C-alpha positions in Angstrom: 0.0 -0.2 0.0 2.9 2.5 0.8 4.5 2.0 -2.4 1.2 2.5 -4.3 0.8 5.7 -2.5 4.5 6.7 -3.2 4.0 5.8 -6.9 0.8 7.7 -7.2 2.1 10.8 -5.4 5.2 10.5 -8.1 3.0 10.4 -10.9 0.9 13.5 -9.6 4.1 15.5 -9.1 5.4 14.8 -12.8 2.1 15.6 -14.3 2.2 18.9 -12.4 5.8 19.6 -13.5 4.6 18.9 -17.1 1.8 21.1 -16.6 3.9 24.0 -15.2 6.2 23.6 -18.1 3.4 23.7 -20.8 2.1 26.7 -19.2 5.3 28.6 -19.1 6.1 27.6 -22.7 2.7 29.0 -23.9 3.2 32.3 -21.9 6.5 32.8 -23.6 5.3 32.2 -27.1 2.5 34.8 -27.1 3.1 38.4 -28.4 3.6 41.2 -25.8 0.4 42.7 -24.4 0.7 46.1 -22.6 -1.4 48.6 -21.4 -2.9 50.0 -18.3 -6.5 50.0 -16.9 -6.9 53.6 -17.5 -9.8 53.4 -19.8 -7.6 52.2 -22.7 -7.5 48.7 -24.0 -4.4 46.9 -24.1 -2.0 46.8 -27.0 -0.5 43.8 -28.7 2.9 44.7 -29.9 4.2 45.0 -32.6 1.1 47.4 -33.6 -0.2 46.6 -37.0 -0.2 49.0 -40.0 -3.5 50.8 -40.1 -4.7 50.0 -36.5 -6.7 52.1 -34.2 -5.4 51.8 -30.6 -7.1 53.0 -27.3 -10.2 54.7 -26.5 -10.8 58.4 -25.8 -12.2 61.8 -27.2 -8.8 62.8 -28.5 -7.3 61.3 -31.7 -4.0 61.5 -33.7 -1.9 59.9 -36.3 1.3 58.2 -35.3 4.1 56.7 -37.1 6.8 54.6 -36.1 9.9 53.9 -38.3 12.7 51.5 -37.5 16.4 51.8 -38.2 15.9 50.6 -41.9 13.1 52.9 -42.5 10.2 50.6 -42.3 7.1 52.7 -41.1 4.2 51.5 -39.2 1.1 54.0 -39.4 -1.7 53.9 -36.7 -4.4 56.0 -34.9 -4.3 56.5 -31.2 -7.3 57.3 -29.2 -6.8 58.6 -25.7 -8.2 60.9 -23.0 -4.6 61.9 -22.2 -3.3 65.3 -22.6 0.2 64.6 -24.1 1.5 62.1 -26.8 4.0 60.7 -24.4 1.3 59.9 -21.7 -0.9 58.3 -24.3 1.7 56.1 -25.7 3.1 55.2 -22.3 -0.3 54.2 -21.1 -1.1 51.9 -24.0 2.5 50.4 -23.7 3.7 51.6 -27.1 6.6 53.4 -25.6 9.0 52.7 -22.6 11.7 54.8 -21.4 13.2 56.6 -18.6 13.1 60.3 -17.2 16.3 62.4 -18.4 17.4 65.7 -18.4 15.2 66.9 -21.3 12.0 64.6 -20.7 11.3 61.1 -21.1 14.3 59.3 -22.9 12.5 56.4 -25.1 14.3 53.3 -25.0 11.7 51.2 -27.0 8.7 52.1 -29.3 6.4 49.4 -30.7 8.8 46.6 -29.3 11.6 48.1 -31.0 14.7 48.9 -28.8 17.1 51.9 -29.7 20.2 51.8 -27.5 22.5 54.8 -27.9 25.2 53.5 -25.7 25.3 50.2 -27.7 24.3 51.0 -31.3 24.7 54.9 -31.4 21.0 55.2 -32.3 18.0 56.9 -30.5 14.3 57.7 -30.9 13.8 60.9 -32.8 10.4 62.7 -32.3 8.5 64.5 -35.0 5.7 66.7 -35.1 3.8 67.1 -38.7 7.4 66.1 -40.4 9.6 68.4 -38.4 12.0 67.2 -35.7 10.2 68.2 -32.3 11.6 71.0 -30.0 9.7 69.5 -27.0 9.8 66.0 -25.7 7.2 63.5 -26.4 6.0 63.7 -22.7 5.8 67.6 -22.9 4.1 67.6 -26.2 0.4 68.4 -25.9 -2.0 66.5 -28.3 -3.1 68.6 -31.1 -6.0 68.0 -33.3 -4.9 67.1 -37.0 -1.3 66.7 -36.0 0.7 64.0 -37.1 3.3 62.5 -34.7 6.3 60.2 -35.4 9.0 58.4 -33.7 11.9 57.4 -35.9 15.3 55.6 -34.9 18.2 57.6 -36.1 22.0 57.6 -35.8 23.4 60.0 -33.2 
């Protein structure tokens, strides 16, 4: 009887271990989903061309260009006041506070590391290089915003 109990417990432990491994593998193979519960829906990265993300009364056009010049254009809907807050809350951009505002490290799941590759995320407003950081730029109706990986 003791041997049967030991064998049963071993089988249960093995099944639990296999189940845990399968759940872990499934979680690692999914696309990254980000976003906060601030009235916005979660965003799956990378954002698809032509997508509309978020919810809210404000809306703006956004373009993200990688180091090879490949662009992804999409529309952002939000109740946030700044472009940076809208993109951060949806999980489109990540970065750290710097001397001149938010220093973007990733956009749409694409990293730009100046220390490693000499590239950074440049911010544009209606095609012109921005004089303000993304987190200090208020959303203006009809304005198109862009982030592009550029050599420093």
